[in-house]
C-alpha positions, 0 to 999 in steps of 0.5 A: 499499499502505498501512502502519499505525503506533503508537508508546507513549512512557515519559512525556510527551515525544513523543520517548520512544519505549518501542515502535513497532507496524507492520501493513500492508493489502495487498489487503484483508489485514492482513499483516506485523505487528511490535511492536519494544521500544524503549529511549528515548532518553537525554534523556528516557528515565525512565517516568512511572507514568502511561504504565506504567498505560497500556501496561505497559511498564516500564524493565526491559523495554527495559533490553537493547532497541535505540535508534530509531537501531537500529531505523530502517534496518530500519523505514525500508524499510517506510515507502518508497513507501507511505501511513502511516495512524495513530489520531490521528496528530498524536501518532504523527507528532509522536513520529516528527519527535520521535525522529528529532530526537533522533538527528539522522536525516534525515526520509524523505518519505511521505504520512499521514493519520489514521484517527480524523479519516476515521472522524469524517466515515464514522460521524459517528453513533458514541458517540466515535471511539476506536480501542477504540470503533470496533473493538469496534462493527466486531467486532476484538478487540485489546488496547489501547495495545500498539504492535503491536495498535494498528497492526492495529486502524488498519489493520483500521478502514481496510479497514472504511471502504473497505467501507463507504463503498464507495472503492477506495484511500485517496485516493478514501476521503479524498476521500469524508470530506472529509480532506486528507492530510499529508506528512512531508518532510525540510523538515518536516511539513504536518499532515492536516486535515479540510475543512470541510463548506461548503468542500467542492465538491458 
């Protein structure tokens, strides 16, 4: 089962999470879609005007929201036995690592991959591989930079890539695209990588 993940941050600090969105992809359908506003950690809780202009979340909107350590126990159940996908996963996985560190929480263990990296290999001729561009081409309407909407859009892209490539699961899709999954564990992070074409077996 695949869980799509998206974070929005209050400023340039990756730990300044102010919203999290998740969406499950099960049997070709998007399920368990959720978005939660989060009050950022006090060490990096200030809001930059640039970030506000992107996602529209203001300090007063999260004043009474839970902090990450209150939200994580519930989300942890969704992460269990899932592969995580995010569009531009380096950002989202980096934010996840940083916020877990801020609250001195142990990292769980799960594989993950970047839907943007895979999409570049699946649809190399698209003008670009931004989430909104891909979804516009593929007929999925959503509100960009809203965490729950972005998570659902990433889940939609994965299903479309399954359909387009004829692959049956995420491991087969990544092998087809020449992308190795990343992995998070208490020991740290192994990044998701694109295999150079000359290094791929034929």
